[in-house]
N, C-alpha and C positions, 0 to 999 in steps of 0.2 A: 585565466586564473589557474594556478596549480594547487591541487588539494594535497594536504599532508596525509600520509598513510594512516594516521590515527585520528582523522577527522571524526567528530562525534555525529553519528547518524541515528535517527530514531526510525526504526522499522515498525510498520503498523499492519496488522492483519486481524481479521475476525476469527472467531472460533465456530466449530460446528453448532448447528441449532436446528430445531424442528421447522421445516418449511411449511408445516400446517398451522403453526401458531403465529399469526401476523402481529401479535402484540408482545411477542417474546422479547426479553432483554438479552441481547447477544453480547457475550464477553469479547472485548477487543484487547489484545495484548500488544505491547510496544516496547521491545528491548532497545536499550541504548547500546549502540555498537561503536567500537573504535575502528573506523574504516570497515574493511571486510575481515578483520582479524578476530576479535573476541567481544563477548558481551560484557558490558560494564555497569548495567543497571536494568531495571524493568519497570515500566509504567503499565497501567491498565485502566479501562473504563468500560461502560456498556452503552450500546445504542439499541434503538427499537427496530426489530425486524421489519423491513420494508417501510420504515418510517422516513422522517425528514430531519432527524436531529443529529446525524453523524458529525456534521461540520462543527456544530456548537459544542458537542462533547469532546471532540478532539482538541479544539481550541482551549477549552477549560483544562483538560488533562495536561496539555503542554505548558500553558502559561502559569499554572499553579505548581509545576514541578521544580524541585530544587536543582534539577539537571538543566533547566532552561538556558542558563547563561552559557553552558558548554556546548549546547546543541548548535549545529551548523546546517542541518539538512533533515528534511522529513522524506521518508520513502514509504509509499503505500503499495500494498499488494492488491492492485485493482482499484478502480474509481469508486466502487461501492462497498459498503459493509453491511452485514446482516441482510443479504438479499439485494434489494434495490434502494437501500438508504445511501443515496449518492452524495459524495463529498464535493463540496464547492472548493476546488483547490485554489482558486484565486482568492477567496475569502480566507481560507486557511493560511495562505502565504501572507496576506495583508495583516491579519490579526496576530500572527505569531512572529512576523518578520523573518521567517525561515523559508528558503526555497523548497519546492515540493517536486518530487519525482513519482509518477505513477507507473508501476511496472505491470504489464499485462502479459500473462503467460502464453495465451493463445490469441490469435487474431480474432477480434470480436465479430460476431454475426449481428450486424446492425439491424437487419430486418427482424431477426428473432427477438432482439432486445425491445424494439418498438412494439412488437406484438405483445410481449410480456407486460410492458408498461400500460397497455390499454386496460389491463385488469386491475390497475392500482389507482387510488385517488391521486389528485394533483399530477396527472400525467404530463400536462404542458410544462409545469415547473421542473419535473424530473428531466424531460427532454432538453430543456434549456440548460440545466446543469451539465448534462452530457456534452452539449455543444460548447458550453463555456470552458470546458477543460482543454479545448484546442485540438489540433491535428494529432493523429497517431503516427509515430515514427517506428522504424524497425531497427533492431540491434542484433547483429550476428554474434552468436556465442560459439567460440572455438575451444573446446576442452576435450580433445580426442582421448586423453587418458581417463576421462570420466564417461566416455561414450557420447559426447556432444560434439559432433562435427557437422557443420552446415546447419545447425539449429539456430532458431532466432526467437526473440521475444519482442514485444512492442512496448513503447513507453510514451507518456505525455509529461509535460513539465511546465513549471512556472518559476520565475526568479533566477533562472540560470540560462546560459546559452545552450544550444543543442550540442556543441562541442564539449562543453563542461559536463553535460549529462553523460555523454559517451565515456568521458574520462572516469567519472564516478562509477559507471557500470563496469568498466574494465577492472577497476580497482577492487570492487566489492563482490564480483562473481568469482568464487573460489572453489566451492565444493558441490556445485549443482548448476542448474540452468538459470537460477534467479539469484539476486544479490543476497549475501549472508544475513543482513538485518531482517529481511522479510522471510527468508527461508527458515530462520530460527523462530521468528514470531509464529509462523505456521505450525511448526512442530510443538511449540509450547501450548498453543491454543488447543490443538488436538489432544495433547497429553493431559491437559487439565480437564477437558470436557469428556473425552472418551476413555480416559484412564491410560491411554497409550497412543503414541503417534503411529499413523499408518502410512505405509508406502514411502516413496522417496520424494522429498520436498524439493 
């Protein structure tokens, strides 16, 4: 499948929150992007820090949106929101009928993740959700003009082929190490909660 440059992609990322408050409601922002070019709309919802409600709230946010019919793809900045509120990407794909790409900035430390999960309720369920997301693949980012040469990110996906995912990543990584839909989601979340975005997304 060949994707049009202005394919509508929903980028999703959470916002900063207090790691000490395990009942905090964490803001999730989701800009609607035309490919990797520009933002065309914005959705938002909240999830519980370290909870188990992220999948449900994302499904509701997307299916109730007037942008739903135009959306062709969901892109997540990581498999979890609000700490360890892990998204069931298979269920998200099934209930929204949209393919899902999870972009992972750094290679995950599986042992560290398992250790952290031991301190949370429903540990087995969370581990199952991580496993359900499927294998982790690597994508090399080559943007020497931005200082990214030989850098790589990881990704998981459902509803697409690996070749199609790589095509989407190539099309949407334009001004940083990660695709524009989630790069901008990250900046918006920081700007709203902290008053100003920090660092280079």
